[in-house]
C-alpha positions as CSV (number, residue, x, y, z in Angstrom):
1,M,-21.3,-12.8,103.9
2,R,-19.4,-15.9,103.2
3,V,-15.6,-16.1,103.7
4,L,-14.9,-16.5,99.9
5,A,-17.2,-13.7,98.9
6,S,-15.6,-11.4,101.4
7,A,-12.1,-12.3,100.3
8,L,-13.0,-11.7,96.6
9,V,-14.6,-8.4,97.4
10,A,-11.7,-7.3,99.5
11,M,-9.2,-8.2,96.7
12,A,-11.3,-6.3,94.1
13,V,-11.5,-3.2,96.3
14,A,-7.8,-3.2,97.2
15,G,-6.8,-4.0,93.7
16,T,-4.4,-6.7,94.8
17,A,-3.2,-9.6,92.7
18,Q,-6.0,-9.9,90.2
19,A,-4.9,-13.4,89.3
20,E,-4.8,-14.7,92.8
21,L,-6.8,-17.9,93.1
22,I,-8.9,-18.6,96.3
23,K,-10.0,-22.1,97.0
24,V,-13.7,-22.6,97.1
25,D,-14.4,-24.8,100.1
26,D,-18.1,-25.6,100.2
27,Q,-21.2,-25.9,98.1
28,K,-22.7,-22.6,99.3
29,E,-19.6,-20.7,98.3
30,F,-19.5,-22.4,94.9
31,V,-23.2,-21.7,94.2
32,D,-22.6,-18.0,95.2
33,V,-19.8,-17.8,92.7
34,V,-21.5,-19.4,89.7
35,A,-25.2,-18.5,90.3
36,G,-26.7,-16.7,87.2
37,K,-23.3,-16.8,85.4
38,T,-22.1,-18.6,82.3
39,L,-18.7,-20.2,82.4
40,T,-16.9,-19.4,79.1
41,R,-13.8,-20.5,77.3
42,P,-13.1,-20.2,73.6
43,L,-15.9,-22.2,71.9
44,I,-17.4,-23.3,75.2
45,K,-20.3,-21.9,77.2
46,I,-21.6,-23.8,80.3
47,S,-24.1,-23.1,83.0
48,V,-23.8,-24.9,86.3
49,K,-27.2,-24.7,87.9
50,P,-27.8,-24.6,91.7
51,D,-30.2,-27.6,91.3
52,G,-27.4,-29.9,90.2
53,R,-27.7,-29.6,86.4
54,I,-25.0,-28.7,84.0
55,E,-25.9,-27.5,80.5
56,G,-24.3,-25.7,77.6
57,R,-22.5,-26.0,74.4
58,G,-18.9,-26.8,73.4
59,A,-17.9,-26.2,69.8
60,R,-20.9,-27.6,68.0
61,W,-22.1,-30.1,70.5
62,D,-24.4,-29.9,73.5
63,I,-22.9,-30.3,77.0
64,E,-25.1,-31.7,79.7
65,G,-24.7,-33.5,83.0
66,T,-25.2,-33.3,86.8
67,W,-23.0,-32.2,89.7
68,S,-22.9,-32.5,93.4
69,W,-20.5,-31.3,96.2
70,K,-18.6,-34.0,98.1
71,D,-15.9,-33.7,100.6
72,G,-14.8,-30.2,99.4
73,Y,-14.9,-31.0,95.7
74,F,-17.1,-30.3,92.7
75,C,-18.1,-33.8,91.4
76,R,-19.6,-33.9,88.0
77,D,-20.9,-36.5,85.5
78,L,-20.7,-34.9,82.1
79,F,-21.7,-35.7,78.5
80,W,-20.4,-33.8,75.5
81,G,-22.2,-34.3,72.2
82,G,-23.7,-37.5,73.7
83,D,-20.3,-38.9,74.7
84,A,-19.7,-39.7,78.3
85,L,-16.8,-37.8,79.8
86,G,-17.3,-39.6,83.0
87,Y,-17.5,-38.8,86.7
88,N,-14.8,-36.7,88.2
89,C,-14.3,-34.8,91.4
90,Q,-12.5,-31.5,91.0
91,A,-10.9,-28.8,93.1
92,V,-12.3,-25.3,92.5
93,E,-10.6,-22.0,92.8
94,A,-11.9,-18.5,91.9
95,T,-10.4,-15.1,91.4
96,A,-11.7,-11.6,92.1
97,D,-11.6,-10.7,88.4
98,G,-14.3,-13.2,87.5
99,R,-12.5,-16.4,86.7
100,I,-12.9,-19.9,88.0
101,K,-10.5,-22.8,87.8
102,F,-11.4,-26.5,87.9
103,T,-8.6,-29.1,88.5
104,S,-9.6,-32.7,87.9
105,D,-8.8,-35.7,90.1
106,R,-9.3,-33.8,93.4
107,G,-6.8,-31.2,92.4
108,K,-4.1,-33.5,91.1
109,G,-5.0,-33.6,87.4
110,D,-5.5,-31.3,84.4
111,S,-7.1,-27.9,85.0
112,A,-9.3,-25.6,83.0
113,M,-9.9,-21.9,83.6
114,F,-13.2,-20.3,82.7
115,R,-14.4,-16.7,82.7
116,L,-17.6,-16.0,84.6
117,R,-20.0,-13.9,82.5
C-alpha cells in the first residue's frame, strides 16, 4: 500500500487529528485518493478522472478540462462555463476524514478544500 494511503488509514484507525493534512507527493497517490470520487464544495461537483480529464458542474455552468502531474504538483487547464480559468500547478493535501485541498501557484497561492464523496 502506498505511503499516503497507509498514513490516512492509520490516522483514521487511531482517531488522531481528523483535520491533519498530508501532502500528496505523486500521481499514483493522487489517483488513489480521487478515483471514483466526486470533489464537492457548495454548488460545485467535480470529477478528476485517472485518464487526465476533469468534468463537473459549478453553480449553473459546466466545468471541464485536463490535468497532469508534474514535479510533485497537480497541473490543470480548466474551463468553467466556457471561460478559460487557465493553466495552474497546485499543491495537493488530503485528510483521513475525506477532504482534499488544492493550493494554487505550486502551494503559494489561494487554496480550496473539497469533500471527497
